[in-house]
C-alpha positions as CSV (number, residue, x, y, z in Angstrom):
1,M,0.0,0.0,0.0
2,K,1.3,3.4,-1.0
3,Y,0.7,6.6,1.0
4,I,1.0,10.1,-0.5
5,I,2.0,12.9,1.9
6,T,1.4,16.4,0.7
7,E,4.0,19.1,1.6
8,S,1.6,20.9,4.0
9,T,1.0,17.6,5.8
10,L,4.7,16.9,6.0
11,D,5.2,20.4,7.5
12,K,2.6,19.6,10.1
13,I,4.2,16.2,11.0
14,I,7.6,17.9,11.3
15,T,6.2,20.7,13.5
16,R,4.5,18.2,15.7
17,Y,7.8,16.3,16.1
18,L,9.7,19.5,16.9
19,D,7.1,20.3,19.6
20,D,7.6,16.7,21.0
21,I,11.4,16.7,21.1
22,F,11.8,20.3,22.3
23,P,9.0,20.8,24.9
24,K,8.4,24.5,25.5
25,E,8.4,24.0,29.3
26,E,11.8,22.3,29.3
27,M,13.6,24.8,27.0
28,N,15.7,27.5,28.4
29,I,17.9,30.2,26.9
30,I,21.2,32.0,27.8
31,N,23.1,34.8,26.1
32,P,26.8,34.0,26.4
33,Y,29.2,36.7,27.7
34,D,31.3,38.5,25.1
35,F,34.2,40.8,25.4
36,D,34.3,43.8,23.1
37,D,37.9,44.6,22.0
38,E,37.0,48.2,21.0
39,T,35.3,49.3,24.2
40,G,36.9,46.8,26.6
41,E,33.4,46.0,27.9
42,E,32.1,42.6,28.8
43,G,28.4,41.6,28.7
44,E,25.8,39.4,27.4
45,D,25.8,39.0,23.6
46,E,22.2,39.7,22.5
47,N,23.1,38.5,19.0
48,H,23.9,35.0,20.2
49,I,21.4,32.9,22.1
50,I,21.9,29.4,23.2
51,F,18.8,27.2,23.7
52,Y,19.2,24.3,26.0
53,I,17.2,21.6,27.9
54,G,17.4,21.6,31.7
55,N,17.6,24.0,34.6
56,D,21.4,24.6,34.6
57,Y,23.3,25.5,31.4
58,D,25.9,23.0,30.4
59,A,27.4,23.0,26.9
60,D,26.3,19.3,26.5
61,D,22.7,20.4,27.0
62,S,22.8,22.8,24.1
63,V,20.1,22.1,21.5
64,F,20.4,24.9,19.0
65,E,21.9,28.3,18.8
66,W,20.7,31.5,17.1
67,Y,23.0,34.1,15.7
68,G,21.8,37.5,14.6
69,C,23.4,39.5,11.8
70,D,25.2,41.8,14.2
71,Y,27.0,38.8,15.7
72,F,29.1,38.7,12.5
73,L,31.8,41.2,11.3
74,I,30.6,43.4,8.5
75,T,33.0,41.7,6.1
76,A,31.8,38.1,7.1
77,P,30.1,36.1,4.4
78,Q,27.0,35.7,6.5
79,R,26.5,39.5,6.4
80,V,27.8,40.2,2.9
81,L,25.5,37.6,1.4
82,S,22.7,38.4,3.7
83,N,22.6,34.8,5.0
84,C,21.6,35.7,8.5
85,P,20.1,35.4,11.1
86,I,21.2,31.7,11.4
87,V,20.1,28.8,13.7
88,I,22.5,25.9,14.1
89,L,21.0,22.7,15.3
90,N,23.3,20.5,17.3
91,T,23.9,16.8,17.2
92,P,22.2,14.4,17.9
93,Y,19.0,16.3,17.1
94,S,20.2,17.3,13.6
95,E,21.0,13.6,12.9
96,S,17.7,12.4,14.1
97,L,15.8,15.0,11.9
98,D,18.0,14.1,8.9
99,A,17.3,10.4,9.4
100,L,13.6,10.9,9.6
101,F,13.0,13.7,7.1
102,G,16.1,14.2,5.0
103,D,16.6,17.9,4.2
104,D,12.9,18.5,4.3
105,W,12.9,19.6,7.9
106,H,14.9,22.8,7.5
107,G,12.0,25.0,6.2
108,P,9.5,23.9,8.7
109,F,12.1,24.2,11.5
110,A,12.8,27.8,10.5
111,T,9.0,28.6,10.6
112,W,8.5,26.7,13.9
113,F,11.4,28.5,15.5
114,T,10.3,31.9,14.3
115,K,6.7,31.4,15.7
116,R,7.9,29.9,19.0
117,Y,10.7,32.3,19.8
118,D,9.8,35.4,17.8
119,L,13.2,35.5,16.3
120,P,13.8,35.7,12.5
121,V,15.7,32.9,10.7
122,K,17.1,32.9,7.2
123,I,19.3,29.8,7.3
124,V,19.1,26.6,9.3
125,M,22.4,24.8,9.6
126,T,23.7,21.6,11.3
């Protein structure tokens, strides 16, 4: 028996899967500290957000990271080519999504991420 899944149905399945593996109530965020060489100031980098599961941040708990355009130097390819903001999904989550959906999860992930966290996304990377 053969089943045909439309693109919109696949997007819904992927979105539901994302909600299941990244429960909203278990997700937390942190802005890492950054040192500004020009001003000598240290503070939270608002252009880099780390999303993690759990109560206390540990790099091993990192799920995905968001980078705004201002995170990159003006001459960086991400800004020159207007390929930002960027979300990088960490292993093993990216491998799981690749195994289940191939590359078809990138678009729905960007939409899901933008709706959930109210942050723009242009590129999803692994």
